[in-house]
PDB file of N, CA, C and O in Angstrom, chain B, residues numbered from 101:
ATOM      1  N   UNK B 101       0.848  -1.170  -0.082  1.00  0.00           N
ATOM      2  CA  UNK B 101      -0.006  -0.093  -0.010  1.00  0.00           C
ATOM      3  C   UNK B 101       0.940   1.271   0.057  1.00  0.00           C
ATOM      4  O   UNK B 101       1.959   1.362   0.742  1.00  0.00           O
ATOM      5  N   UNK B 102       0.423   2.260  -0.751  1.00  0.00           N
ATOM      6  CA  UNK B 102       1.216   3.430  -0.733  1.00  0.00           C
ATOM      7  C   UNK B 102       0.960   4.419   0.493  1.00  0.00           C
ATOM      8  O   UNK B 102      -0.151   4.639   0.976  1.00  0.00           O
ATOM      9  N   UNK B 103       2.030   4.918   0.873  1.00  0.00           N
ATOM     10  CA  UNK B 103       1.802   5.969   1.915  1.00  0.00           C
ATOM     11  C   UNK B 103       0.854   7.144   1.656  1.00  0.00           C
ATOM     12  O   UNK B 103       0.187   7.649   2.559  1.00  0.00           O
ATOM     13  N   UNK B 104       0.823   7.569   0.340  1.00  0.00           N
ATOM     14  CA  UNK B 104      -0.230   8.555  -0.025  1.00  0.00           C
ATOM     15  C   UNK B 104      -1.579   8.192   0.177  1.00  0.00           C
ATOM     16  O   UNK B 104      -2.453   8.961   0.578  1.00  0.00           O
ATOM     17  N   UNK B 105      -1.736   6.919  -0.129  1.00  0.00           N
ATOM     18  CA  UNK B 105      -3.174   6.442  -0.099  1.00  0.00           C
ATOM     19  C   UNK B 105      -3.682   6.450   1.382  1.00  0.00           C
ATOM     20  O   UNK B 105      -4.814   6.805   1.711  1.00  0.00           O
ATOM     21  N   UNK B 106      -2.731   6.027   2.210  1.00  0.00           N
ATOM     22  CA  UNK B 106      -3.022   5.996   3.772  1.00  0.00           C
ATOM     23  C   UNK B 106      -3.266   7.473   4.221  1.00  0.00           C
ATOM     24  O   UNK B 106      -4.224   7.795   4.924  1.00  0.00           O
ATOM     25  N   UNK B 107      -2.387   8.283   3.788  1.00  0.00           N
ATOM     26  CA  UNK B 107      -2.442   9.746   4.270  1.00  0.00           C
ATOM     27  C   UNK B 107      -3.721  10.391   3.811  1.00  0.00           C
ATOM     28  O   UNK B 107      -4.297  11.192   4.547  1.00  0.00           O
ATOM     29  N   UNK B 108      -4.205  10.066   2.586  1.00  0.00           N
ATOM     30  CA  UNK B 108      -5.346  10.580   2.050  1.00  0.00           C
ATOM     31  C   UNK B 108      -6.707  10.017   2.898  1.00  0.00           C
ATOM     32  O   UNK B 108      -7.673  10.739   3.145  1.00  0.00           O
ATOM     33  N   UNK B 109      -6.615   8.779   3.243  1.00  0.00           N
ATOM     34  CA  UNK B 109      -7.648   8.170   4.091  1.00  0.00           C
ATOM     35  C   UNK B 109      -7.702   8.860   5.404  1.00  0.00           C
ATOM     36  O   UNK B 109      -8.762   9.215   5.920  1.00  0.00           O
ATOM     37  N   UNK B 110      -6.551   9.038   5.921  1.00  0.00           N
ATOM     38  CA  UNK B 110      -6.503   9.659   7.239  1.00  0.00           C
ATOM     39  C   UNK B 110      -6.821  11.153   7.364  1.00  0.00           C
ATOM     40  O   UNK B 110      -7.087  11.698   8.435  1.00  0.00           O
ATOM     41  N   UNK B 111      -6.767  11.790   6.127  1.00  0.00           N
ATOM     42  CA  UNK B 111      -7.082  13.282   6.242  1.00  0.00           C
ATOM     43  C   UNK B 111      -8.577  13.489   5.710  1.00  0.00           C
ATOM     44  O   UNK B 111      -9.043  14.622   5.595  1.00  0.00           O
ATOM     45  N   UNK B 112      -9.226  12.463   5.426  1.00  0.00           N
ATOM     46  CA  UNK B 112     -10.591  12.580   4.840  1.00  0.00           C
ATOM     47  C   UNK B 112     -11.553  13.411   5.836  1.00  0.00           C
ATOM     48  O   UNK B 112     -11.585  13.092   7.024  1.00  0.00           O
ATOM     49  N   UNK B 113     -12.285  14.408   5.378  1.00  0.00           N
ATOM     50  CA  UNK B 113     -13.163  15.035   6.066  1.00  0.00           C
ATOM     51  C   UNK B 113     -14.772  14.827   5.673  1.00  0.00           C
ATOM     52  O   UNK B 113     -15.137  14.983   4.507  1.00  0.00           O
ATOM     53  N   UNK B 114     -15.610  14.500   6.625  1.00  0.00           N
ATOM     54  CA  UNK B 114     -15.369  14.216   8.000  1.00  0.00           C
ATOM     55  C   UNK B 114     -14.581  13.042   8.194  1.00  0.00           C
ATOM     56  O   UNK B 114     -14.700  12.187   7.316  1.00  0.00           O
ATOM     57  N   UNK B 115     -13.727  12.779   9.232  1.00  0.00           N
ATOM     58  CA  UNK B 115     -12.972  11.712   9.545  1.00  0.00           C
ATOM     59  C   UNK B 115     -13.857  10.422   9.673  1.00  0.00           C
ATOM     60  O   UNK B 115     -14.839  10.451  10.414  1.00  0.00           O
ATOM     61  N   UNK B 116     -13.561   9.386   9.026  1.00  0.00           N
ATOM     62  CA  UNK B 116     -14.194   8.090   9.198  1.00  0.00           C
ATOM     63  C   UNK B 116     -13.314   6.963   9.810  1.00  0.00           C
ATOM     64  O   UNK B 116     -12.388   6.492   9.148  1.00  0.00           O
ATOM     65  N   UNK B 117     -13.595   6.519  11.085  1.00  0.00           N
ATOM     66  CA  UNK B 117     -12.601   5.601  11.821  1.00  0.00           C
ATOM     67  C   UNK B 117     -12.499   4.462  10.850  1.00  0.00           C
ATOM     68  O   UNK B 117     -13.404   4.181  10.063  1.00  0.00           O
ATOM     69  N   UNK B 118     -11.211   3.732  10.947  1.00  0.00           N
ATOM     70  CA  UNK B 118     -10.990   2.567  10.112  1.00  0.00           C
ATOM     71  C   UNK B 118     -10.122   1.561  10.812  1.00  0.00           C
ATOM     72  O   UNK B 118      -9.470   1.897  11.801  1.00  0.00           O
ATOM     73  N   UNK B 119     -10.090   0.333  10.330  1.00  0.00           N
ATOM     74  CA  UNK B 119      -9.256  -0.693  10.860  1.00  0.00           C
ATOM     75  C   UNK B 119      -8.178  -1.059   9.900  1.00  0.00           C
ATOM     76  O   UNK B 119      -8.455  -1.179   8.707  1.00  0.00           O
ATOM     77  N   UNK B 120      -6.908  -1.253  10.365  1.00  0.00           N
ATOM     78  CA  UNK B 120      -5.816  -1.700   9.649  1.00  0.00           C
ATOM     79  C   UNK B 120      -5.468  -3.229   9.910  1.00  0.00           C
ATOM     80  O   UNK B 120      -5.283  -3.611  11.066  1.00  0.00           O
ATOM     81  N   UNK B 121      -5.391  -3.994   8.967  1.00  0.00           N
ATOM     82  CA  UNK B 121      -5.205  -5.433   9.016  1.00  0.00           C
ATOM     83  C   UNK B 121      -3.727  -5.651   8.584  1.00  0.00           C
ATOM     84  O   UNK B 121      -3.350  -5.172   7.514  1.00  0.00           O
ATOM     85  N   UNK B 122      -2.859  -6.373   9.396  1.00  0.00           N
ATOM     86  CA  UNK B 122      -1.501  -6.643   8.914  1.00  0.00           C
ATOM     87  C   UNK B 122      -1.332  -8.090   8.887  1.00  0.00           C
ATOM     88  O   UNK B 122      -2.176  -8.839   9.379  1.00  0.00           O
ATOM     89  N   UNK B 123      -0.159  -8.547   8.269  1.00  0.00           N
ATOM     90  CA  UNK B 123       0.125  -9.863   8.195  1.00  0.00           C
ATOM     91  C   UNK B 123       0.326 -10.526   9.683  1.00  0.00           C
ATOM     92  O   UNK B 123       0.843  -9.890  10.601  1.00  0.00           O
ATOM     93  N   UNK B 124      -0.093 -11.736   9.804  1.00  0.00           N
ATOM     94  CA  UNK B 124      -0.189 -12.289  11.137  1.00  0.00           C
ATOM     95  C   UNK B 124      -1.414 -12.244  11.747  1.00  0.00           C
ATOM     96  O   UNK B 124      -1.632 -12.919  12.752  1.00  0.00           O
ATOM     97  N   UNK B 125      -2.350 -11.433  11.193  1.00  0.00           N
ATOM     98  CA  UNK B 125      -3.808 -11.342  11.756  1.00  0.00           C
ATOM     99  C   UNK B 125      -4.034 -10.118  12.655  1.00  0.00           C
ATOM    100  O   UNK B 125      -5.200  -9.867  12.958  1.00  0.00           O
ATOM    101  N   UNK B 126      -3.115  -9.376  13.086  1.00  0.00           N
ATOM    102  CA  UNK B 126      -3.264  -8.413  14.054  1.00  0.00           C
ATOM    103  C   UNK B 126      -3.909  -7.266  13.270  1.00  0.00           C
ATOM    104  O   UNK B 126      -3.774  -7.124  12.055  1.00  0.00           O
ATOM    105  N   UNK B 127      -4.738  -6.326  14.195  1.00  0.00           N
ATOM    106  CA  UNK B 127      -5.533  -5.247  13.638  1.00  0.00           C
ATOM    107  C   UNK B 127      -5.223  -4.065  14.563  1.00  0.00           C
ATOM    108  O   UNK B 127      -4.881  -4.185  15.740  1.00  0.00           O
ATOM    109  N   UNK B 128      -5.374  -2.952  13.926  1.00  0.00           N
ATOM    110  CA  UNK B 128      -5.337  -1.655  14.623  1.00  0.00           C
ATOM    111  C   UNK B 128      -6.555  -0.742  14.145  1.00  0.00           C
ATOM    112  O   UNK B 128      -6.804  -0.500  12.964  1.00  0.00           O
ATOM    113  N   UNK B 129      -7.278  -0.270  15.248  1.00  0.00           N
ATOM    114  CA  UNK B 129      -8.440   0.558  14.915  1.00  0.00           C
ATOM    115  C   UNK B 129      -7.933   2.070  15.100  1.00  0.00           C
ATOM    116  O   UNK B 129      -7.360   2.462  16.117  1.00  0.00           O
ATOM    117  N   UNK B 130      -8.210   2.834  14.026  1.00  0.00           N
ATOM    118  CA  UNK B 130      -7.867   4.238  14.091  1.00  0.00           C
ATOM    119  C   UNK B 130      -8.995   4.958  14.227  1.00  0.00           C
ATOM    120  O   UNK B 130      -9.872   4.967  13.363  1.00  0.00           O
ATOM    121  N   UNK B 131      -9.061   5.653  15.384  1.00  0.00           N
ATOM    122  CA  UNK B 131     -10.510   6.448  15.742  1.00  0.00           C
ATOM    123  C   UNK B 131     -10.185   7.948  15.649  1.00  0.00           C
ATOM    124  O   UNK B 131     -11.103   8.749  15.827  1.00  0.00           O
ATOM    125  N   UNK B 132      -9.093   8.333  15.416  1.00  0.00           N
ATOM    126  CA  UNK B 132      -8.713   9.801  15.271  1.00  0.00           C
ATOM    127  C   UNK B 132      -7.524  10.072  14.370  1.00  0.00           C
ATOM    128  O   UNK B 132      -6.577   9.290  14.453  1.00  0.00           O
ATOM    129  N   UNK B 133      -7.461  11.025  13.570  1.00  0.00           N
ATOM    130  CA  UNK B 133      -6.391  11.058  12.610  1.00  0.00           C
ATOM    131  C   UNK B 133      -5.040  11.413  13.350  1.00  0.00           C
ATOM    132  O   UNK B 133      -3.994  11.206  12.734  1.00  0.00           O
ATOM    133  N   UNK B 134      -4.992  11.917  14.591  1.00  0.00           N
ATOM    134  CA  UNK B 134      -3.709  12.184  15.284  1.00  0.00           C
ATOM    135  C   UNK B 134      -3.225  10.870  15.829  1.00  0.00           C
ATOM    136  O   UNK B 134      -2.160  10.829  16.444  1.00  0.00           O
ATOM    137  N   UNK B 135      -3.944   9.807  15.637  1.00  0.00           N
ATOM    138  CA  UNK B 135      -3.452   8.455  16.314  1.00  0.00           C
ATOM    139  C   UNK B 135      -2.426   7.840  15.199  1.00  0.00           C
ATOM    140  O   UNK B 135      -1.799   6.822  15.491  1.00  0.00           O
ATOM    141  N   UNK B 136      -2.274   8.390  14.065  1.00  0.00           N
ATOM    142  CA  UNK B 136      -1.423   7.776  13.125  1.00  0.00           C
ATOM    143  C   UNK B 136      -0.559   8.793  12.477  1.00  0.00           C
ATOM    144  O   UNK B 136      -1.022   9.877  12.123  1.00  0.00           O
ATOM    145  N   UNK B 137       0.692   8.467  12.311  1.00  0.00           N
ATOM    146  CA  UNK B 137       1.609   9.110  11.543  1.00  0.00           C
ATOM    147  C   UNK B 137       2.216   8.268  10.274  1.00  0.00           C
ATOM    148  O   UNK B 137       2.822   7.205  10.407  1.00  0.00           O
ATOM    149  N   UNK B 138       1.979   8.852   9.141  1.00  0.00           N
ATOM    150  CA  UNK B 138       2.471   8.107   7.915  1.00  0.00           C
ATOM    151  C   UNK B 138       3.769   8.590   7.556  1.00  0.00           C
ATOM    152  O   UNK B 138       4.020   9.784   7.392  1.00  0.00           O
ATOM    153  N   UNK B 139       4.667   7.573   7.424  1.00  0.00           N
ATOM    154  CA  UNK B 139       6.096   7.885   6.980  1.00  0.00           C
ATOM    155  C   UNK B 139       6.215   7.183   5.542  1.00  0.00           C
ATOM    156  O   UNK B 139       5.280   6.534   5.073  1.00  0.00           O
ATOM    157  N   UNK B 140       7.341   7.349   4.934  1.00  0.00           N
ATOM    158  CA  UNK B 140       7.547   6.897   3.579  1.00  0.00           C
ATOM    159  C   UNK B 140       7.390   5.334   3.555  1.00  0.00           C
ATOM    160  O   UNK B 140       6.735   4.826   2.645  1.00  0.00           O
ATOM    161  N   UNK B 141       7.954   4.578   4.500  1.00  0.00           N
ATOM    162  CA  UNK B 141       7.972   3.141   4.414  1.00  0.00           C
ATOM    163  C   UNK B 141       7.206   2.426   5.655  1.00  0.00           C
ATOM    164  O   UNK B 141       7.167   1.202   5.778  1.00  0.00           O
ATOM    165  N   UNK B 142       6.633   3.290   6.511  1.00  0.00           N
ATOM    166  CA  UNK B 142       6.093   2.702   7.702  1.00  0.00           C
ATOM    167  C   UNK B 142       4.979   3.657   8.312  1.00  0.00           C
ATOM    168  O   UNK B 142       4.826   4.829   7.966  1.00  0.00           O
ATOM    169  N   UNK B 143       4.259   3.023   9.225  1.00  0.00           N
ATOM    170  CA  UNK B 143       3.153   3.848   9.891  1.00  0.00           C
ATOM    171  C   UNK B 143       3.687   3.839  11.451  1.00  0.00           C
ATOM    172  O   UNK B 143       4.344   2.890  11.878  1.00  0.00           O
ATOM    173  N   UNK B 144       3.384   4.853  12.171  1.00  0.00           N
ATOM    174  CA  UNK B 144       3.656   4.928  13.567  1.00  0.00           C
ATOM    175  C   UNK B 144       2.158   5.235  14.193  1.00  0.00           C
ATOM    176  O   UNK B 144       1.518   6.266  13.991  1.00  0.00           O
ATOM    177  N   UNK B 145       1.749   4.134  14.983  1.00  0.00           N
ATOM    178  CA  UNK B 145       0.406   4.144  15.510  1.00  0.00           C
ATOM    179  C   UNK B 145       0.402   4.363  16.973  1.00  0.00           C
ATOM    180  O   UNK B 145       1.186   3.746  17.694  1.00  0.00           O
ATOM    181  N   UNK B 146      -0.400   5.169  17.415  1.00  0.00           N
ATOM    182  CA  UNK B 146      -0.438   5.430  18.925  1.00  0.00           C
ATOM    183  C   UNK B 146      -1.376   4.444  19.477  1.00  0.00           C
ATOM    184  O   UNK B 146      -2.483   4.338  18.947  1.00  0.00           O
ATOM    185  N   UNK B 147      -1.037   3.662  20.548  1.00  0.00           N
ATOM    186  CA  UNK B 147      -1.753   2.472  21.014  1.00  0.00           C
ATOM    187  C   UNK B 147      -1.900   2.643  22.522  1.00  0.00           C
ATOM    188  O   UNK B 147      -1.071   3.275  23.178  1.00  0.00           O
ATOM    189  N   UNK B 148      -2.975   2.067  23.055  1.00  0.00           N
ATOM    190  CA  UNK B 148      -3.104   1.923  24.589  1.00  0.00           C
ATOM    191  C   UNK B 148      -3.497   3.363  25.113  1.00  0.00           C
ATOM    192  O   UNK B 148      -3.781   4.307  24.376  1.00  0.00           O
ATOM    193  N   UNK B 149      -3.473   3.388  26.369  1.00  0.00           N
ATOM    194  CA  UNK B 149      -3.802   4.728  27.060  1.00  0.00           C
ATOM    195  C   UNK B 149      -5.351   5.008  27.212  1.00  0.00           C
ATOM    196  O   UNK B 149      -6.226   4.220  26.855  1.00  0.00           O
ATOM    197  N   UNK B 150      -5.545   6.141  27.746  1.00  0.00           N
ATOM    198  CA  UNK B 150      -6.917   6.642  28.032  1.00  0.00           C
ATOM    199  C   UNK B 150      -6.966   8.074  27.834  1.00  0.00           C
ATOM    200  O   UNK B 150      -5.939   8.688  27.544  1.00  0.00           O
ATOM    201  N   UNK B 151      -8.099   8.660  27.970  1.00  0.00           N
ATOM    202  CA  UNK B 151      -8.306  10.111  27.717  1.00  0.00           C
ATOM    203  C   UNK B 151      -7.812  10.667  26.330  1.00  0.00           C
ATOM    204  O   UNK B 151      -7.429  11.831  26.212  1.00  0.00           O
ATOM    205  N   UNK B 152      -7.839   9.869  25.400  1.00  0.00           N
ATOM    206  CA  UNK B 152      -7.311  10.068  24.121  1.00  0.00           C
ATOM    207  C   UNK B 152      -5.929  10.353  24.012  1.00  0.00           C
ATOM    208  O   UNK B 152      -5.521  11.033  23.070  1.00  0.00           O
ATOM    209  N   UNK B 153      -5.117   9.876  24.931  1.00  0.00           N
ATOM    210  CA  UNK B 153      -3.636   9.957  24.887  1.00  0.00           C
ATOM    211  C   UNK B 153      -3.115   8.652  24.870  1.00  0.00           C
ATOM    212  O   UNK B 153      -3.329   7.954  25.861  1.00  0.00           O
ATOM    213  N   UNK B 154      -2.436   8.164  23.879  1.00  0.00           N
ATOM    214  CA  UNK B 154      -1.685   6.868  23.771  1.00  0.00           C
ATOM    215  C   UNK B 154      -0.609   6.669  24.919  1.00  0.00           C
ATOM    216  O   UNK B 154       0.025   7.629  25.359  1.00  0.00           O
ATOM    217  N   UNK B 155      -0.439   5.400  25.372  1.00  0.00           N
ATOM    218  CA  UNK B 155       0.643   5.073  26.206  1.00  0.00           C
ATOM    219  C   UNK B 155       1.981   4.754  25.459  1.00  0.00           C
ATOM    220  O   UNK B 155       3.089   4.833  25.990  1.00  0.00           O
ATOM    221  N   UNK B 156       1.753   4.394  24.198  1.00  0.00           N
ATOM    222  CA  UNK B 156       2.896   3.938  23.465  1.00  0.00           C
ATOM    223  C   UNK B 156       2.756   4.017  21.932  1.00  0.00           C
ATOM    224  O   UNK B 156       1.773   4.597  21.471  1.00  0.00           O
ATOM    225  N   UNK B 157       3.617   3.507  21.166  1.00  0.00           N
ATOM    226  CA  UNK B 157       3.506   3.491  19.692  1.00  0.00           C
ATOM    227  C   UNK B 157       3.981   2.106  19.251  1.00  0.00           C
ATOM    228  O   UNK B 157       4.711   1.387  19.933  1.00  0.00           O
ATOM    229  N   UNK B 158       3.488   1.798  18.023  1.00  0.00           N
ATOM    230  CA  UNK B 158       3.844   0.689  17.217  1.00  0.00           C
ATOM    231  C   UNK B 158       4.245   1.040  15.975  1.00  0.00           C
ATOM    232  O   UNK B 158       3.534   1.851  15.382  1.00  0.00           O
ATOM    233  N   UNK B 159       5.279   0.597  15.400  1.00  0.00           N
ATOM    234  CA  UNK B 159       5.775   0.856  14.026  1.00  0.00           C
ATOM    235  C   UNK B 159       5.420  -0.320  13.109  1.00  0.00           C
ATOM    236  O   UNK B 159       5.800  -1.461  13.373  1.00  0.00           O
ATOM    237  N   UNK B 160       4.741  -0.049  12.109  1.00  0.00           N
ATOM    238  CA  UNK B 160       4.188  -1.009  11.048  1.00  0.00           C
ATOM    239  C   UNK B 160       4.766  -0.729   9.629  1.00  0.00           C
ATOM    240  O   UNK B 160       4.471   0.286   8.998  1.00  0.00           O
ATOM    241  N   UNK B 161       5.626  -1.718   9.158  1.00  0.00           N
ATOM    242  CA  UNK B 161       6.131  -1.514   7.756  1.00  0.00           C
ATOM    243  C   UNK B 161       4.780  -1.589   6.732  1.00  0.00           C
ATOM    244  O   UNK B 161       3.873  -2.404   6.905  1.00  0.00           O
ATOM    245  N   UNK B 162       4.804  -0.752   5.810  1.00  0.00           N
ATOM    246  CA  UNK B 162       3.710  -0.748   4.884  1.00  0.00           C
ATOM    247  C   UNK B 162       3.595  -2.139   4.017  1.00  0.00           C
ATOM    248  O   UNK B 162       2.540  -2.479   3.483  1.00  0.00           O
ATOM    249  N   UNK B 163       4.634  -2.792   3.954  1.00  0.00           N
ATOM    250  CA  UNK B 163       4.553  -3.966   3.245  1.00  0.00           C
ATOM    251  C   UNK B 163       3.773  -5.089   4.059  1.00  0.00           C
ATOM    252  O   UNK B 163       3.406  -6.135   3.523  1.00  0.00           O
ATOM    253  N   UNK B 164       3.575  -4.819   5.249  1.00  0.00           N
ATOM    254  CA  UNK B 164       2.766  -5.743   6.025  1.00  0.00           C
ATOM    255  C   UNK B 164       1.284  -5.391   6.125  1.00  0.00           C
ATOM    256  O   UNK B 164       0.561  -6.072   6.852  1.00  0.00           O
ATOM    257  N   UNK B 165       0.798  -4.365   5.435  1.00  0.00           N
ATOM    258  CA  UNK B 165      -0.580  -4.115   5.555  1.00  0.00           C
ATOM    259  C   UNK B 165      -1.295  -4.991   4.568  1.00  0.00           C
ATOM    260  O   UNK B 165      -0.958  -4.954   3.384  1.00  0.00           O
ATOM    261  N   UNK B 166      -2.257  -5.772   4.979  1.00  0.00           N
ATOM    262  CA  UNK B 166      -3.006  -6.606   4.161  1.00  0.00           C
ATOM    263  C   UNK B 166      -4.272  -5.925   3.630  1.00  0.00           C
ATOM    264  O   UNK B 166      -4.667  -6.128   2.482  1.00  0.00           O
ATOM    265  N   UNK B 167      -4.820  -5.215   4.381  1.00  0.00           N
ATOM    266  CA  UNK B 167      -6.130  -4.324   3.920  1.00  0.00           C
ATOM    267  C   UNK B 167      -6.426  -3.413   4.936  1.00  0.00           C
ATOM    268  O   UNK B 167      -6.001  -3.512   6.087  1.00  0.00           O
ATOM    269  N   UNK B 168      -7.277  -2.373   4.446  1.00  0.00           N
ATOM    270  CA  UNK B 168      -7.948  -1.395   5.381  1.00  0.00           C
ATOM    271  C   UNK B 168      -9.299  -1.344   5.103  1.00  0.00           C
ATOM    272  O   UNK B 168      -9.725  -1.392   3.949  1.00  0.00           O
ATOM    273  N   UNK B 169     -10.163  -1.230   6.301  1.00  0.00           N
ATOM    274  CA  UNK B 169     -11.547  -1.164   6.124  1.00  0.00           C
ATOM    275  C   UNK B 169     -12.246  -0.117   6.938  1.00  0.00           C
ATOM    276  O   UNK B 169     -11.895   0.053   8.105  1.00  0.00           O
ATOM    277  N   UNK B 170     -13.162   0.561   6.437  1.00  0.00           N
ATOM    278  CA  UNK B 170     -13.745   1.553   7.349  1.00  0.00           C
ATOM    279  C   UNK B 170     -14.616   0.893   8.352  1.00  0.00           C
ATOM    280  O   UNK B 170     -15.226  -0.135   8.061  1.00  0.00           O
ATOM    281  N   UNK B 171     -14.710   1.522   9.686  1.00  0.00           N
ATOM    282  CA  UNK B 171     -15.520   0.940  10.603  1.00  0.00           C
ATOM    283  C   UNK B 171     -16.962   1.485  10.524  1.00  0.00           C
ATOM    284  O   UNK B 171     -17.182   2.541   9.931  1.00  0.00           O
ATOM    285  N   UNK B 172     -17.836   0.856  11.048  1.00  0.00           N
ATOM    286  CA  UNK B 172     -19.268   1.315  10.833  1.00  0.00           C
ATOM    287  C   UNK B 172     -19.470   2.500  11.636  1.00  0.00           C
ATOM    288  O   UNK B 172     -18.752   2.766  12.599  1.00  0.00           O
ATOM    289  N   UNK B 173     -20.585   3.324  11.194  1.00  0.00           N
ATOM    290  CA  UNK B 173     -20.925   4.604  11.688  1.00  0.00           C
ATOM    291  C   UNK B 173     -21.072   4.656  13.163  1.00  0.00           C
ATOM    292  O   UNK B 173     -20.810   5.673  13.806  1.00  0.00           O
ATOM    293  N   UNK B 174     -21.513   3.499  13.719  1.00  0.00           N
ATOM    294  CA  UNK B 174     -21.767   3.451  15.210  1.00  0.00           C
ATOM    295  C   UNK B 174     -20.477   3.161  16.026  1.00  0.00           C
ATOM    296  O   UNK B 174     -20.513   3.031  17.250  1.00  0.00           O
ATOM    297  N   UNK B 175     -19.363   3.069  15.313  1.00  0.00           N
ATOM    298  CA  UNK B 175     -18.156   2.883  16.004  1.00  0.00           C
ATOM    299  C   UNK B 175     -17.768   4.164  16.802  1.00  0.00           C
ATOM    300  O   UNK B 175     -17.848   5.287  16.302  1.00  0.00           O
ATOM    301  N   UNK B 176     -17.326   3.915  18.128  1.00  0.00           N
ATOM    302  CA  UNK B 176     -17.065   5.083  18.939  1.00  0.00           C
ATOM    303  C   UNK B 176     -15.773   5.714  18.467  1.00  0.00           C
ATOM    304  O   UNK B 176     -14.747   5.049  18.322  1.00  0.00           O
ATOM    305  N   UNK B 177     -15.849   7.056  18.222  1.00  0.00           N
ATOM    306  CA  UNK B 177     -14.613   7.697  17.922  1.00  0.00           C
ATOM    307  C   UNK B 177     -14.164   8.494  19.208  1.00  0.00           C
ATOM    308  O   UNK B 177     -14.922   8.647  20.166  1.00  0.00           O
ATOM    309  N   UNK B 178     -12.963   8.959  19.166  1.00  0.00           N
ATOM    310  CA  UNK B 178     -12.489   9.643  20.323  1.00  0.00           C
ATOM    311  C   UNK B 178     -13.318  10.887  20.549  1.00  0.00           C
ATOM    312  O   UNK B 178     -13.762  11.558  19.617  1.00  0.00           O
ATOM    313  N   UNK B 179     -13.503  11.158  21.794  1.00  0.00           N
ATOM    314  CA  UNK B 179     -14.342  12.475  22.181  1.00  0.00           C
ATOM    315  C   UNK B 179     -13.465  13.412  22.350  1.00  0.00           C
ATOM    316  O   UNK B 179     -12.345  13.123  22.772  1.00  0.00           O
ATOM    317  N   UNK B 180     -13.829  14.753  22.042  1.00  0.00           N
ATOM    318  CA  UNK B 180     -13.034  15.898  22.350  1.00  0.00           C
ATOM    319  C   UNK B 180     -13.066  16.093  23.926  1.00  0.00           C
ATOM    320  O   UNK B 180     -14.125  16.140  24.552  1.00  0.00           O
ATOM    321  N   UNK B 181     -11.835  16.201  24.502  1.00  0.00           N
ATOM    322  CA  UNK B 181     -11.876  16.540  25.920  1.00  0.00           C
ATOM    323  C   UNK B 181     -12.578  17.947  26.091  1.00  0.00           C
ATOM    324  O   UNK B 181     -12.526  18.826  25.230  1.00  0.00           O
ATOM    325  N   UNK B 182     -13.212  18.055  27.250  1.00  0.00           N
ATOM    326  CA  UNK B 182     -13.824  19.296  27.654  1.00  0.00           C
ATOM    327  C   UNK B 182     -12.713  20.247  28.231  1.00  0.00           C
ATOM    328  O   UNK B 182     -11.759  19.809  28.872  1.00  0.00           O
ATOM    329  N   UNK B 183     -12.879  21.411  27.993  1.00  0.00           N
ATOM    330  CA  UNK B 183     -11.873  22.371  28.572  1.00  0.00           C
ATOM    331  C   UNK B 183     -12.388  23.322  29.601  1.00  0.00           C
ATOM    332  O   UNK B 183     -11.629  24.139  30.122  1.00  0.00           O
TER     333      UNK B 183
END
C-alpha cells in the first residue's frame, strides 16, 4: 500500500474511523487522525492509554498491511476533551 493512499484516508473530512489489518492477523483501529503518523515506508500508530492519549507506539512496515476497512458509523470515535 502506498503511503499517499493512507495519508489521504487519514485526512478525509469528515474523518471516518478505520481498521488496519496486517500480516499475522493483528489489527489496529484508528479512531482519530492524530493517532497515526504516515512515513515513507511505515506507519507509527499510537496505542493503549486513555483520555485520548496513547501510552505508546507501534511501528508497522507498509509491506505488512493486508487491507484497510472503514468501521461502521456506530463505532465510537475519540471524544474531544472538555476544557
